[in-house]
Phi, psi and omega in degrees: 000335185303320181289345182269006183257126170242142181243127181233151174270105178273077188303324181295340177250002182052052177202152170269138181235139172260131182235146174276182185296338178269003179084011179280138179293130178252329182182173182199165168225128175279143178221163174228130178267135173235165177305113177078001185221142170242128177256125175266118193262316186205122176251141180211137172248132178298143189310318184289350181249001181294146179085010181244013177082013182298309182299321178296321178294320177296314182299311183296319179295314182293323179287323175297319178295318178302316179298314182297329180270359180072028180267146169275160185242133172246106183274084180284337181277133179304323179299315180293323177300313178294316181301316181292328176292325181276336183244080186293349177295347178256005185302327181293346181274340189288128177280124179277149177306133179084352180285137178283146177294149177296146181258000000 
């Protein structure tokens, strides 16, 4: 199933969405953009797609995009907090408390 997942930034809804080959929603993460920072607020995988790596694909795509755009990351969502602890290759993106946003 992993190859059947595409992740897109649905900017008009302020969320990243995972879609199957037919365009059906599999999962999403809501975000809020601030100057120099993206906050990931809530991640959810639809029940029928859980356990297939959907949330991980959304997280890696959204974090790769944040890096490419020069954004710091505020992981308000528990899933993102756990994901970032397990995937230390993204540690440099995490905004520390009290840290000023990049200009």
